C-alpha positions in Angstrom: 0.0 0.0 0.0 1.5 3.4 -1.0 1.5 6.5 1.2 -1.4 8.3 -0.7 -3.7 5.3 -0.3 -2.7 4.9 3.3 -3.6 8.5 4.1 -6.9 8.2 2.2 -7.8 5.2 4.3 -6.6 6.9 7.5 -8.8 10.0 7.0 -11.7 8.2 5.5 -14.8 9.2 7.4 -18.3 10.2 6.2 -18.2 13.3 8.4 -15.2 14.6 6.6 -16.8 14.0 3.2 -20.0 15.7 4.2 -18.1 18.7 5.6 -16.2 19.0 2.4 -19.5 18.9 0.4 -20.9 21.7 2.5 -17.7 23.7 2.1 -17.4 23.3 -1.7 -21.1 24.0 -2.4 -21.1 26.9 0.0 -18.0 28.4 -1.6 -19.4 28.2 -5.1 -22.8 29.6 -3.9 -21.3 32.6 -2.0 -18.8 33.4 -4.7 -21.6 33.6 -7.2 -24.1 35.4 -5.0 -21.7 38.1 -4.0 -21.3 39.2 -7.7 -25.1 39.9 -7.7 -25.7 41.5 -4.2 -26.4 38.0 -2.6 -29.4 37.4 -4.8 -30.2 33.6 -5.0 -31.8 33.8 -8.4 -28.3 34.6 -9.9 -27.4 30.9 -10.2 -30.6 30.2 -12.2 -29.4 32.5 -15.0 -32.7 33.9 -16.2 -32.3 35.3 -19.7 -34.2 38.4 -21.0 -35.3 36.5 -24.1 -37.2 33.8 -22.2 -38.3 35.9 -19.3 -40.2 38.1 -21.7 -42.1 35.1 -22.9 -42.9 33.7 -19.4 -43.6 36.7 -17.4 -46.4 35.1 -15.3 -43.9 32.7 -13.7 -41.2 35.2 -12.8 -40.2 35.9 -9.2 -40.0 39.5 -8.2 -36.5 41.0 -7.9 -34.9 38.2 -9.8 -31.6 38.6 -11.6 -32.3 38.7 -15.4 -29.3 38.7 -17.8 -29.6 41.2 -20.5 -26.9 39.8 -22.8 -24.7 42.0 -25.1 -24.5 43.0 -28.7 -25.5 40.0 -30.9 -26.7 38.2 -27.8 -30.4 38.3 -26.9 -29.8 37.4 -23.2 -30.7 33.8 -23.4 -29.4 32.9 -19.9 -28.8 29.3 -19.1 -30.6 26.0 -18.7 -31.5 26.4 -15.0 -34.3 28.7 -16.0 -36.1 26.0 -18.0 -36.3 23.8 -14.9 -37.7 26.7 -12.9 -40.3 27.5 -15.5 -41.2 23.8 -16.0 -41.7 23.4 -12.3 -44.0 26.5 -12.2 -46.2 25.0 -14.9 -46.5 21.9 -12.7 -47.5 23.9 -9.7 -50.1 25.9 -11.6 -51.5 22.6 -13.2 -51.0 24.2 -16.6 -50.8 22.1 -19.7 -49.1 25.0 -21.5 -45.4 24.3 -22.1 -43.1 27.2 -21.1 -42.7 29.5 -24.1 -39.4 29.6 -26.1 -38.1 26.1 -25.3 -37.9 23.0 -27.4 -40.3 20.5 -25.8 -38.9 17.6 -27.9 -36.0 17.0 -25.6 -36.9 19.2 -22.6 -40.4 17.9 -21.8 -39.3 14.3 -21.2 -37.0 15.5 -18.4 -39.7 16.1 -15.9 -37.9 14.5 -12.9 -36.0 17.6 -11.6 -38.9 20.0 -12.2 -41.2 17.6 -10.4 -38.9 17.6 -7.3 -38.7 21.4 -7.5 -42.5 21.6 -7.6 -42.7 20.0 -4.1 -41.2 23.1 -2.5 -42.8 25.2 -5.2 -46.2 24.8 -3.6 -45.0 27.7 -1.4 -44.6 30.0 -4.5 -41.7 31.1 -6.6 -39.4 31.5 -3.5 -40.1 27.8 -2.6 -39.2 26.8 -6.2 -35.9 28.7 -6.0 -35.1 27.1 -2.6 -35.9 23.7 -4.0 -33.4 24.0 -6.8 -30.7 24.4 -4.2 -32.2 22.0 -1.7 -32.5 19.0 -4.0 -29.0 19.4 -5.4 -27.3 19.5 -2.0 -29.5 16.9 -0.3 -29.4 14.3 -3.0 -25.7 14.7 -3.6 -25.0 14.2 0.1 -27.3 11.2 0.3 -25.7 9.7 -2.8 -22.2 10.2 -1.3 -23.3 8.1 1.7 -24.9 5.5 -0.6 -21.8 5.3 -2.7 -19.8 4.6 0.5 -22.1 1.7 1.2 -21.6 0.3 -2.3 -17.8 0.6 -2.0 -17.7 -1.1 1.4 -14.0 -1.5 2.4 -13.0 0.7 -0.5 -15.1 3.6 0.8 -12.0 5.8 0.8 -12.4 6.2 -2.9 -15.6 8.1 -2.3 -13.6 11.3 -1.7 -13.1 11.6 -5.5 -16.9 11.7 -5.8 -17.0 14.7 -3.4 -14.2 16.4 -5.3 -16.0 16.0 -8.7 -15.8 19.4 -10.5 -18.6 18.3 -12.7 -21.2 17.7 -10.0 -20.2 21.1 -8.5 -20.3 22.7 -11.9 -23.8 21.4 -12.5 -24.9 22.7 -9.2 -23.3 26.1 -9.9 -25.9 26.7 -12.7 -28.7 24.7 -10.9 -29.2 22.2 -13.7 -30.1 18.5 -13.5 -26.9 16.5 -14.0 -26.0 16.2 -10.3 -29.6 15.4 -9.4 -29.7 12.6 -12.0 -26.4 11.1 -10.9 -27.4 11.3 -7.3 -30.7 9.5 -7.9 -29.0 6.8 -9.9 -26.4 6.1 -7.1 -29.1 6.1 -4.4 -31.4 3.8 -6.4 -28.5 1.5 -7.2 -27.7 1.2 -3.5 -31.2 0.1 -2.8 -31.0 -2.4 -5.7 -27.9 -4.0 -4.2 -29.7 -4.2 -0.9 -32.6 -5.8 -2.7 -35.0 -3.1 -1.6 -36.7 -3.0 -5.0 -39.8 -1.1 -3.8 -37.4 1.9 -3.4 -35.2 1.1 -6.4 -38.0 1.2 -8.9 -39.5 4.6 -8.2 -36.1 6.2 -7.7 -34.6 4.7 -10.9 -37.7 5.8 -12.8 -37.3 9.3 -11.5 -33.6 9.3 -12.4 -34.5 8.4 -16.0 -37.1 11.1 -16.1 -34.5 13.5 -14.9 -31.9 12.9 -17.6 -31.2 10.1 -20.1 -27.6 9.3 -19.1 -29.1 7.4 -16.2 -29.3 4.6 -18.7 -25.5 4.4 -18.6 -25.8 2.3 -15.4 -29.3 0.8 -15.8 -28.7 -0.6 -19.3 -25.5 -2.5 -18.5 -27.1 -3.6 -15.2 -30.1 -5.1 -17.0 -27.8 -6.8 -19.6 -25.7 -8.3 -16.9 -28.7 -9.7 -15.0 -30.1 -11.1 -18.3 -27.0 -12.8 -19.5 -26.4 -14.4 -16.1 -30.0 -15.7 -16.3 -31.2 -13.8 -13.2 -34.7 -13.5 -14.7 -36.4 -11.9 -11.7 -33.8 -9.2 -11.4 -33.9 -8.6 -15.2 -37.6 -8.0 -14.9 -37.1 -5.6 -12.0 -34.6 -3.5 -14.0 -36.9 -3.6 -17.0 -39.8 -2.4 -14.9 -38.2 1.0 -14.3 -39.0 1.8 -17.9 -42.8 1.7 -17.3 -43.2 5.2 -15.9 -40.8 6.9 -18.4 -42.5 5.1 -21.4 -45.9 6.2 -20.0 -44.7 9.8 -19.8 -43.3 9.6 -23.4 -46.6 8.3 -24.6 -48.4 11.1 -22.9 -46.1 13.6 -24.6 -46.7 12.0 -27.9 -50.4 12.6 -27.5 -50.0 16.1 -26.1 -47.3 17.7 -28.3 -48.0 17.0 -32.1 -44.4 18.0 -32.9 -42.8 15.9 -30.2 -40.4 13.2 -31.3 -38.3 10.9 -29.2 -35.4 11.0 -31.7 -34.8 14.7 -31.1 -31.6 14.0 -29.1 -30.1 12.3 -32.2 -29.7 15.8 -33.7 -26.9 16.5 -31.2 -24.9 13.3 -32.0 -22.2 14.0 -34.5 -19.3 11.7 -33.8 -15.9 13.4 -33.7 -17.3 16.7 -35.1 -17.2 18.5 -31.8 -13.7 17.4 -30.9 -12.2 18.0 -34.3 -13.8 21.5 -34.6 -12.6 22.3 -31.1 -9.0 21.4 -32.0 -9.1 23.3 -35.3 -10.5 26.3 -33.4 -7.7 26.0 -30.9 -5.0 26.0 -33.6 -6.6 28.9 -35.5 -6.7 31.0 -32.3 -3.1 30.1 -31.6 -2.1 31.6 -35.0 -4.2 34.7 -34.5 -2.8 35.4 -31.1 -6.0 36.5 -29.3 -4.9 35.7 -25.8 -8.3 36.0 -24.2 -10.0 33.7 -26.7 -7.0 31.3 -26.5 -7.4 31.1 -22.7 -11.1 30.4 -23.0 -10.5 27.6 -25.6 -7.7 26.1 -23.5 -10.1 25.7 -20.5 -11.6 22.8 -22.4 -8.3 21.1 -23.1 -8.1 19.3 -19.7 -11.5 17.8 -20.5 -10.2 16.4 -23.7 -7.3 14.9 -21.8 -9.6 13.5 -19.3 -11.7 11.9 -22.0 -8.6 10.1 -23.4 -7.6 8.9 -19.9 -11.1 7.7 -19.2 -11.4 5.7 -22.4 -7.9 4.2 -21.7 -8.9 3.2 -18.2 -12.1 1.6 -19.4 -10.2 -0.8 -21.6 -7.3 -1.9 -19.4 -7.3 -4.1 -16.3 -9.1 -7.5 -16.0 -11.9 -7.3 -18.5 -14.2 -9.7 -16.6 -14.3 -7.4 -13.6 -16.7 -4.5 -13.3 -18.2 -5.1 -16.7 -21.3 -3.1 -15.8 -19.2 0.0 -15.0 -16.9 -0.5 -18.0 -19.8 -0.5 -20.4 -21.4 2.4 -18.6 -18.2 4.4 -18.9 -17.8 3.6 -22.6 -21.4 4.8 -23.2 -20.7 8.0 -21.3 -17.5 8.6 -23.2 -19.2 7.8 -26.5 -21.7 10.5 -25.7 -18.9 13.0 -25.1 -17.0 11.8 -28.2 -20.2 12.3 -30.3 -21.2 15.7 -28.9 -21.5 18.5 -31.5 -19.3 21.5 -31.3 -22.1 24.1 -31.5 -24.2 22.7 -28.6 -21.4 21.3 -26.4 -17.7 21.6 -27.2 -17.9 25.3 -27.9 -19.0 26.0 -24.2 -17.1 24.8 -21.2 -20.2 24.4 -19.0 -22.0 22.3 -21.6 -19.3 19.8 -22.3 -18.0 19.5 -18.7 -21.5 18.5 -17.5 -21.3 15.5 -19.7 -18.5 14.1 -17.5 -20.6 14.1 -14.4 -21.7 10.5 -14.3 -18.3 9.2 -15.4 -16.9 9.9 -11.9 -19.0 7.5 -9.8 -18.7 4.9 -12.6 -14.9 5.1 -12.6 -14.9 4.9 -8.8 -17.1 1.7 -8.9 -14.9 0.2 -11.6 -11.8 1.0 -9.4 -13.4 -0.9 -6.6 -14.0 -4.0 -8.8 -10.7 -4.0 -10.6 -7.6 -2.7 -8.9 -5.6 -3.2 -12.0 -7.1 -0.2 -13.9 -4.9 2.9 -14.0 -7.3 5.2 -12.3 -5.0 7.7 -10.7 -4.2 9.8 -13.8 -8.0 10.2 -14.4 -8.7 11.3 -10.8 -5.7 13.6 -10.5 -6.6 15.3 -13.8 -10.2 15.6 -12.5 -8.8 17.3 -9.3 -6.8 19.7 -11.5 -10.0 20.5 -13.3 -11.7 21.2 -9.9 -8.8 23.5 -9.0 -9.3 25.5 -12.3 -13.0 25.6 -11.8 -12.7 27.1 -8.3 -10.3 29.7 -9.6 -12.7 30.5 -12.4 -15.7 30.9 -10.0 -13.7 33.0 -7.5 -11.4 35.2 -9.7 -12.3 35.0 -13.3 -16.1 34.8 -13.6 -17.7 38.2 -13.8 -21.3 39.3 -13.3 -23.3 39.4 -16.4 -25.1 42.6 -17.6 -28.4 42.3 -15.8 -31.5 43.9 -14.3 -33.7 43.2 -11.3 -37.0 41.9 -12.5 -40.1 43.9 -11.3 -43.6 42.8 -11.9 
């Protein structure tokens, strides 16, 4: 046992992990809030373009980003989950205006959770966006420790994930989805299927990468002829399929294949690299720095793919396949929608972290350290960005 592993085991304690979660999430929260006079709506990133179309759902005194020349002030994805939850609370069948229902509407899981606290009004919905991220991530950390058993010291890498923290920093659904998958998987391993089925169904309804664990899990149970467990895993599709069927009846233009429009293998990476070389020749230091921020993610992708293929292949097959599916998604991501923006492509790595940890538990032969050390370097860069580089957007305070 080397010194690093010895120290990780020595200081492995759930209390330390939970304290670190509180510190990291609080740090990101306060560093963002202080740029906007401590206004909680600043992390939702309401954009003027969409606020103007959904005025009836807007909270008073909210931060609304105005954008700049050539930019309509679109904001970021957190706003769609807020608006979606408000339509649930108002029992409205009218989809929030300005958003594509084809791939947004199926993701009702996170808005559904937000709507629980949203019964207390817009303020309750805003609170819920913070509450569910922090609570579920903390619970999933404890669940992951239970799954790792004597390898629980590896769970510290879960806490240090810059991608879970990055998803939280803009209050989107990636961290919530990942947390629900880990918690549901814990109950599956404990054979508490009455908890596994609804939580897994909710995870799928939150975001599609939940399948990166459930699909390999179902295949594994099927090929090992564990028919009962195969049916249990299959049963988690009932609620999502029912919801998709409802959407098909409700939205005439809805199509389940909409996500395929974002899959363009290698186009995103190749365009990113060509952009990087072009900027290098032009000498625009600011644009070069922005482009270079995504380079560690490309390195992490290469390291992750390499780690997925080495080691003892019969060990951790569920997690190997899950990782390969996750990395294929990143590999196939288009430049315009993902690789052109750090936040968009970094969120795609979120689920790879627990999958790599679970694989490391099953197969000690994989070379995991380079992946995790690079991930921690990305975390370091992310915290610097939040504290020192990221500036307040041009904005107004919304008044009804």
